[in-house]
C-alpha positions, 0 to 999 in steps of 0.5 A: 500500500505504501508503494501505491501511495508513493507512486500516486504522490509522484504522479501528482508532483509530476503533473504540477511540474508539467503544469507550470511549464508553458506549452506555448513558450516551450514550442517557441523556444524549440524554434531557436535555431543553432545554425542561425545563431552560428551564421549571425556570429560569423556575419558579425565577425566578418566585419574584422573589427567592431572596435569602438574607435575603428572607422567602420563603427557606423557600418556595423550599426547600420547592419544591425539596424537593417537586421532588426527592421527585417524582423518588423522592429521600428529602429533608430540609431541613437548617437552619442559622442565618445570622449577619449580623454578628460579634456578632449580636443575635437580630434579626441571625440568620436560619434558612437551609435546605439541601435534601438529597436522596438516592437510596440506593445498593443496595451501599454506602449510606454511600459517596456521590456529591454533586451540588450547586448553590446556589439563593440569588441576589442583584442588588445590583450597579450600585446596585440596591437592591430585591434583597430583592424582585427577584433573578431569578438565572437564570444565577446560579444557577437554571441549576445548580439546573435542571440538577440537577433535570433529572438527577434527572428522568432518573434517576427516569424511567429507573429508574436505581438507583445502587450508591453513594448519589447525593446532590443538594444545593441549598445556601442562602446561597452568596452570603454566603460559601458558608455552606450548603456549609460547614455541610453538610460540617461536619455530615458530618465532625463528630465523625467522618466519616459518609460516604465521599464519593467525588466532588463535582460542582458546577454554578454559572452554566452558562447564558450563552454567545453563541458559535455552537454550533460554538464552545461552551466551558465551564470545568472548574474543578479542584482539587488531588488531584482529577485522576481526576475532572477527567480524567473530566470532560474525557473526558465532554465529548468523548464526550457533548457538543459542548463544548470545554473549558477547565481552570483553577483560577481561581475554584475558591474561589468556589463550594460545591465549595471547602467540600468540597475544603477537607475533602479531598474530590475535587471538580470545578466546571463553569461557563460560560466566557464570564462573564455581564455580568448577574452579580448584577444585576436583568438576570440573567433567563431570556431571557439563557440559552442553553439549548442550551449549558446542555443540553450542560453538563448532559449532561456532569454527568449522565455524571459522576453516572452513571459515579460512582454507577452504574458501579463503576470510579471510587470502587470498592465491592464487594457486600460493602458490602451489610452496611451497606445499610438493613435491609428494613422492613415497617410495618402502616398501622393495627392492629387492621385491618378489611376491608383490610390495608395495609402499606408496604414498603421495600428488599424484594427484587422477588420477596418473598412474603407469608403470613398465618397464624393462631395455629395456623400455618394459612395463611389467605392468601398471595401475592406482595408487589406493591410491594416499595418502597411501599404494599400492600393485601390483602383480609381481609374474609373472615377471622374476628376474631382474632390473626394474623401477616403474614410477609414472605419474601425470599431473605435474610430473614423479617419477621413482624408481628402482626395483630389483625383486627376485621371 
């Protein structure tokens, strides 16, 4: 009888453990692609150097901007001036470029979840002096950047829409004292806070591991006041990866999450546990990366990003916050118009409809808006010259634009 009771207890505990695992997150984390991660690292290394003072720094930033735009993020290059000395001359200052991509929340656009990784590199240890031209930085930190690009890809290709705004930050000049992240948080918080940042998830050096997969260990680097986020990272490492974890405060000041933590933002920093021997050398190349290990850390980071931005238990918001959602927009591409009306839409509801009517309120054409978040085209070649109105009708609002037709 005792054996039967123990067996039943085991089944119950197994049920509760499985029940705590989110099937949707599990399915999505399995879409993190190891080959894609590897290609991202190789592509970043192909710049030869990403050293902050090298002439190609804006080229690297533009590349990252394009990649995030391809995944449906709204992206800007946020520039800042990096000074090389205490009393610099013009020759001692260089513009740097943070890459900031946003996937806007459908409920609360000003409530944000920040993913971050620095993209600059250096290889000036052991007397190597050609780091202006060769600083491959595969692990430090093409690995973190590659992981965030892969997370962006999975969000995009699976049409995942966050309720809080998901922000991906690629920071410049981290190796010069976290300069990119300091500049970013100062701009967000000054003169008043422009965002309610619920979480920071930082990836820096996540690719080096020589252990067998049964002994993969990664560091969850913690910060005071971030206990809930830390516990989530622990839980998700157990639920969605094969990783063992080590929680530590060691080196929590040494990467970009520290800048945000210093301003009181809840933060967690994911990093390899076995520190690479190729740190800041010309040997930090893509062939030293364990991409299977890197995939497991990326899965944890994805789960954190999804839970924090898409689900609503952590950093809870309500649909009332929709009042701060950006209003819907309709823009006519060219006016007067001829033969074909082109208009772009943003933030329209899926079931929105359009009506074209004349000055006597007679309906000339009507139908469904085919693309509520993009370009639309309507044949107007059979409409006489004159003044008309385009009315966009959704559940909560009506937008009207004046047309001048010259066929």
